[in-house]
C-alpha positions in Angstrom: -14.0 -9.1 5.1 -10.4 -7.9 5.0 -9.0 -5.9 2.2 -5.4 -5.1 1.2 -5.1 -1.6 0.0 -1.8 -1.0 -1.9 -0.5 2.5 -2.3 1.0 3.0 -5.8 3.5 5.7 -6.5 5.1 6.7 -9.7 8.9 7.4 -10.0 8.3 9.8 -13.0 5.4 11.6 -11.5 5.4 11.1 -7.6 2.6 12.0 -5.3 2.9 15.1 -2.9 5.4 14.6 -0.1 3.5 16.7 2.4 0.6 14.3 2.9 1.5 12.7 6.2 -0.7 15.0 8.4 -3.7 14.2 6.2 -2.9 10.5 6.2 -2.6 10.4 9.9 -6.1 12.1 10.4 -7.4 9.5 7.8 -5.9 6.7 9.8 -7.3 8.0 13.0 -10.7 8.0 11.4 -10.3 4.5 10.2 -9.4 3.5 13.6 -12.4 5.3 15.3 -14.8 3.7 12.7 -13.5 0.2 13.2 -12.0 -0.3 9.7 -8.1 -0.1 10.5 -6.2 -3.3 11.0 -2.7 -2.2 9.8 -0.9 0.4 7.8 2.7 1.0 6.8 4.8 2.9 4.3 7.7 1.0 2.5 11.3 2.1 1.9 12.2 2.8 -1.7 12.7 -0.1 -4.0 16.3 0.4 -4.0 16.3 -1.1 -0.5 14.5 -4.3 -1.7 15.9 -7.8 -1.7 14.3 -10.6 -3.6 15.0 -14.1 -2.3 14.4 -17.3 -4.5 14.9 -20.6 -2.6 13.1 -22.8 -5.0 16.2 -24.5 -6.2 19.4 -26.1 -4.6 20.5 -22.8 -2.9 18.8 -19.5 -2.1 19.4 -16.8 -4.6 19.4 -13.2 -3.2 19.1 -10.4 -5.7 19.2 -6.7 -5.0 16.3 -4.5 -6.0 12.7 -5.0 -6.7 11.3 -8.2 -8.2 10.2 -6.2 -11.2 11.5 -3.0 -12.7 8.7 -0.4 -13.2 8.0 3.2 -13.1 5.3 2.5 -10.7 6.0 0.8 -7.3 4.3 -0.2 -4.0 4.8 2.6 -1.6 2.8 1.4 1.2 -0.2 -0.6 2.3 -3.3 -0.5 4.5 -5.2 -3.6 5.7 -9.0 -2.8 6.3 -11.8 -4.7 7.8 -15.0 -3.7 5.9 -18.4 -5.1 5.7 -18.3 -5.4 1.8 -16.4 -4.4 -1.2 -18.6 -1.2 -1.7 -17.5 0.2 1.6 -13.8 -0.7 0.9 -13.9 1.0 -2.5 -15.6 4.2 -1.0 -12.7 4.3 1.6 -10.1 3.7 -1.1 -11.4 6.5 -3.1 -10.9 8.7 0.0 -7.4 7.1 0.6 -6.3 8.0 -3.0 -7.3 11.5 -2.4 -5.7 11.8 1.0 -2.2 10.2 0.0 -2.3 11.8 -3.4 -1.5 8.4 -5.1 -3.3 5.5 -6.8 -4.4 2.6 -4.8 -5.3 -0.9 -5.5 -7.9 -2.8 -3.4 -7.8 -6.5 -3.2 -9.8 -8.8 -0.9 -8.0 -11.6 1.2 -9.2 -15.0 0.5 
């Protein structure tokens, strides 16, 4: 089963900025153990553009789709045998990146 692991940061109380070496080591372990599918950090929400093309013309809006103190800072996609394994890895990921994470299975 594949899982999307969203890394959640907080503008008013951001996680540590010195976590990249620990995150790289964690990613290497995920790769070695066969869980890693993809990972990536995201630019700040100020760089976001929302596109709505449900009407006559596409509407482009600067900024995130919702204003919030919490925002999506990055993602992992993992292949894990079940939710219990994904949650165990996610608990480690939260510690490693010093941020909250959300785990959601793909359908």
